[in-house]
N, C-alpha and C positions, 0 to 999 in steps of 0.2 A: 504494500500500500504506500509506503513512504517513497519507494522508487518511482511509482506511478505519479505521485504528487510532484516530485522533482521534475519529471518529464513535462507535465502539464503546465508548470509554473511559467516557463518562458512564453508558452503560447498564450496564457492568460494575460501576461504583461503586455505582449504585443497587441492583443485585442484591445486592452484598456487604452493603450497609447494611440491606437488607430481611431478610437472613438472620441479622442479629445478634439475639440474644435480648433481649427488652425486657419490663420489668415496671414497674408503678407502685405505689408505696406511699403511703398517705395517713395523716396524723395530725392529729386535731383537738384544739386547745388552748383552754382557757377561762381567762382571767385575771381575778382579782378585785382590788378595791381594798383599802383599809385595814381590817383587822380589829382593832377596838379594844374596850375594856371600861372604860367610865366608871362612876362610883359609882352612878348611877341604874340602870344595867344589872345591877350586882351585887345591888342591893336587889331588883330585879324577878326575878332568877334564883333567889333563895334560897327554898326551900320549907320553911317552919317545921315542917310535919308530918313531913317526913322528915329535916330537918336537913341537906339537900344542896342544891347548886346544880344547876339543871336548865336545859338550853338547847335541847333537841330541838325544842320548839315554835317557837323563834326561827328555825330553819332548815328547818322541815318542808316548806315549799313549794318549796325549792330543789333537792331531790334529783333530780327529772326533768331539770333544766337541767344539773346536774353529770354525771348519767349520760349525757347526750347527747354530752358531750365525752369524748375518750379520756383526757385528763389535765387536771385542774383545779388551778390555781396561785394562791395568795393571799399577801398581805403581812401577816404576823403582827406587828402593831405593839404588842407588849406582852411581858411576861415571864410565865412560869409558875413564879414564884418561891416559891410556897407561901404559907401564911397568915403574917401577916394580909393579906387580900386588899384591894387598894386600886385606885382609879381614878387620874385625873389628879392630880398631875403625874408620879407615879412608879408605873407600872402593875405589878400582880401579879394575874393572873386565875386562877380555879380551873381545875384540870386538866380539869374537866368541859366547859369551853368547847371545848378542843381535841378532846376525845373526841366531842363532838357535831358538830364540823366534819368529823371523819373519818367518822362515821356518815353524814353528809349526802352525802359523796362528794368532799371536798377531798383531793387526793393529795399536793401539794407546797406547802411554805411557804418564803418567803424571810424571813430573820430579822435582816438588817442594817438598822437604822433608828435614829432618835434616842432610842428607848426601850430599846435592846438591853441596856443595863447599868443600868436603873432599880433593880435589886436587886443590883448589883455582881456580883462573881464567883459568889457562891452562886446568884443568879437566872439568870445566863447558863448556868451548867453544869446547873442543875436543868431549865431549859427544854429543853436538848438531851436530857437523860435522858428527860423526859416524851415528847418527840416520837419518840425512839427506841422507847419502850415502846408507843406507839400505831401504829407502823409508817409514820410519815410519812417522805417524802423531804424534805430541807430543806437550805438553804445560806445563807451570809452571816455566821454566827458559828461559832466553833470553840473547843474546849477548849484547844488548843495548836497550835503550828506543825506538829507531826507529823500531827495530824488534818487540818489544812488541806492539807498536801502530798499526802496520800493520797486526799482526797475532793474536791478542787477543781481545776478547775471540776466541778460536778456534771454527770455524763453520764447522760442518761435515754434510754430506747429503748422503742418500742412500735410494733407493726404494721410493722416493718421500717424505721422512721425513727429516727435517732439525733440528739439535739441536746444542746448544752451550755448550762447555765443558770449565769449569773454574777450576783452581787448586791453592791451597794455603797451606803453611806450617806454623806451630807455630814458627819455628826458624831453625837455621843452626848450632846447637851445639856450639854456641859461636864464630864461625869463621866468620869474617866479609866478606860480599860480596864485591868483588873488582870492582870498577867502571871501565867501564860503565855497567858491568853485572847486571842483575836483577834476583832475586829470589822472586817470589810472596809470601809475608808474610801475615798472617791473620791480616787484618786491615778492620774493618767493614765499615769504610768510603770508602775505595777503592773498597771493594766488592760491595757496593751499586752502585758505579759508573760503575763497570764492568757489573753487572747484568742489569742495565738500558741500557747499550750499547748493550747487547745481546738482550734485548727485542725490541730495536729499529731496530735490524736486522731482525725482523719478523720471528724468529725461532719458531719451533713448541714446543720445550722443552728446558729447561735450566738444566744442570747437573753441580753440584759443587762437586769436589773431594778434600777432606781435608786431610791434614796430621796433626793429632791432638790427644788429649786424653792422658791417663796415660798408660805407658807400662805395659803389663802383667795383666791388670785389666779386668775382664770379663764383667763388666758393664760400660756404658758410664758415664762420669762425668758431672757435672752441666754445664760446659762451652761447651761441645759437644752438649748438648741438646739446650742450648741457641743459639748457632751458627746455628744449623739446623733450629730452629724456625725462626731465623732472615732471612735465605735464602728463606724459604718457604713463609714468609710474602712478600718478594720482587718478588715472582713469580717463584722460582725454582720448578722443578718437582721431581728431584732426588738429594739426598745428599749421597755421598759415602765416607767412612772413611778408613784411614790407620794409621799405626804407633804402635798401642798397641801390635802387633805381636800375638794376640790371637783373637778368634772370639768373637764379641760382637753382641747384638741383631739387628735384621732387622725388621722394622715396615712399613707397608703399610696402610695408611689411604685412603681407597677407596672413601669415600665421598669427601674428599678434593683433591684427586688425587695427593697424595704426598707420597714419599717413602724415607726412610733413612736406610742405613746400616752403623752402627757406626764403625765397624771394620771387615774386611774380613780375618784377620789373615795373616799368612805367606803362600804365594803361593809356594815359594821355598827359603830355607835358610839352614844354618848349625845348627840351634838351635834344640836341642833334648829334652829340658825340657818339662814336661807335659803341654799340651795345646798349646805349641809353635811349634810343629812339623807338623803342617798342617793348613788348612784354608778352606775357602768356595769360590765357584765360583757362583756369583749371576747373574741370567738370568732375564732380564726385557724386555717385549715387549711393544713398544709404538705404538698406533693406532691413526692415523689421519683421521678424517672424513672430506672430502672436498666437499663443495657445491659451488654454484655460488657466494655466499655472505660471506662465512666464512670457517675457518679451525679450527677444534676442536680436540685437542690431549689429549688422556688419556692413563693411564697404563692399558693394557688389561690383562696382565699376569705377574706373578713374582714367581720365585722359586729359589732354590739353590741346588748345589751339593757339597759334601765334597771332598777335595783332601788332601792326606797325603804324606809327604816326606819320602821316604824309603832310609835308609842308611844301606846297607848290611854290615854284620860283617866282611867280607873279600872279596878279589877279586877286579877286576877293574870295573869301571863304577858303583860304589856302590850307588850313589845318583840317585834317580828316583822319579818323581812326579807321584803318583798313584791316578787316579780318583777312588773314593770309589765304584761308580757304576760298574766300570770295575773289580776292584780287589775283591770285596766282594764275588761274587759267586764262585770264585776259588782262594782263598787267597794263598794257598801253591804254586800255579804256579808263583805268582808274588813276594811273600815274602818267602825267602828260610829258614830262621832260626826262631826258636820258640820265641826267645827273641824279635825279631822285630815284629813277628805276635802279640805278647802280647801287645807291644807298640801301634801297629796299632789299635787293638781292644779297648784299653783304650782311645785313641784319639776319635774314632768313638762313643763309648759309652758316654764319657763325653760330647762331642759336641752335640750329639742328645738330651741328657737330658737337656742341658743348653738352646739350641735354642727352643726346644719344649716348655719349660717353659716361655721364654721371647719373642720369635718372635710373630709378629702380622700379620696375613694374608699372611705369606710367609712360605711355607712348603718345605720339602726336595723333590727333584726329584731323584728317584732312577733308572729311566729308562736309558737304554743305548741309545746313539745317534743312529739314523737310520743307519748311515754309518757302525757301528760296529756290527749290528745284523746279525747273521748267516742266510743265505737264501738259498733256493734251487730253481733250474730251471729244467724244462723238456726240453731235447734236442732231436731234430729230425734230423737225418742225412739222406740225400737223394740226388740223382743226378737229381731229378726233379727240374725244374726251379721255379715253383710256386706250391708247394704241396697243395692239398685241404685237409684241416683239418675240420672235421665235428663238432668239439666242439670249442666253443669260447676260445681264449687264454687269460688268465687273465693278466692284467696289460700290455698288448701289447706284441710285439714279436721283437726280435733282430735277425739279420741274418749276416752270414759271410761265406766265402769260404775258406776251409783249403788248405794245401799244395798239397793234392791229388785231388784238384778240386771237393771235396765233399761239397755240399751246406748244411750248418748246421743252424738250427733254434732253438732259445732259447726262451722259455716262460719266463716271468719275474715274479717273485720273490715270491715264497711261503715261509712263515716264519716258517713252520714246515714240516718235512720230510713226514709225513703221508699224508698231503694234496697234496704234489707233486706226491707221489706214486699213489694216487687215480686218479689224472688227467692223469698220464702216462698210467694207465690201460685202460682208455677210449680211448686215441688216438692210442693205440697199435692196435685197431681194423682196423685202416687205415694203419699204418706203423708197422707191427708186429715185425720186427727184427731190427729196427733202432731207438728205443726210449730208452733213459736212463735218470735217475735223476742225476743231477750234483749239487755238493755243490759249492755255490758262496758266496762271501762277498761283500756287497755294490753293485757295478755295475757289469753288466754281463761281463764275461771274456771268451775269446776264448781259454784259456789254457786247 
């Protein structure tokens, strides 16, 4: 009898386990490097006809990349301190810059960096007010200790995944923080307290965003490595770095479920020196497996895309952030002069060689976001209410009535013209004179 019980026990355990409810939640995150505003960018953004600063053109190619992620997070390395607007060394950018970032799809900003108090108390508090007015989530700087206590760590949730975001800087360029304002400084004792508070909040992951390291150095220093290891030992899943203004390695330890990106370089800036005129956008997917008794979160995917800051030789609206995935196949369309094309090629070549050598388990993603991929649809135009089509319509069908009361049906979304034509020829047997192939981008259009 005892022997029979021993044999049945594993089967019973397996049965009970299989009966447990299980679900999987996924959250995709996109991290951006340093968002800066030098004097040359201010000059370029000003429109003398309207008397306003305009930045939409600068970020217009990025929206599909930001939309692809559930949450996009960037490092705001400037203040929104109001006029007079200034670049380096004490930054105050127009509010329009932040508004255009929001319009492009940036959701969260970290604000603790060496330029947080460039405009002292007025600049720090005004930056917070502007970010609040635009609907940003943000963390790293606070009006006072009460605000920090109630909002830090920043807890974010989407699609069933909850994570804590923490942010610290090595310093503030020797400018004292005016009381009662707070700028989170790198202090391991305080970081330990904050991470423990995050863990008590029962989040699925903890992300620490540091402003650290040595400027313009392509490899992390000893202190960066020490701080990353410190955070991982306390339970952090991701450690993201900013400040060096150049790309540094990204490492994903799959066994330990830990990822560090030591520096993502410049997302947008006026710096034109080699290695400083671009950066990387890091994409990370968190996957939480939920059962009746536990939640287990892991990094299921990680990759990056390069982005380069184009400054045209002449003309207006010269600054533009170019995703390499978009620009590379047709560079002359986006970069008008040969000198700039050569600078672009140098950045991409240098960066690819560097990260290919030093990255660990994180490769470049060269694919375009789905939203930007050219697609084709087959359109049927008919006055019939419900036309009978003898061939299955791929990816469903969309329908609308035009101004002449003609009912139009659109098949969705062939990724190449030849496939669309082939399908068209089949359904022409039913509608011989009313079938065309239409070029569409992203969603089906009635134009």
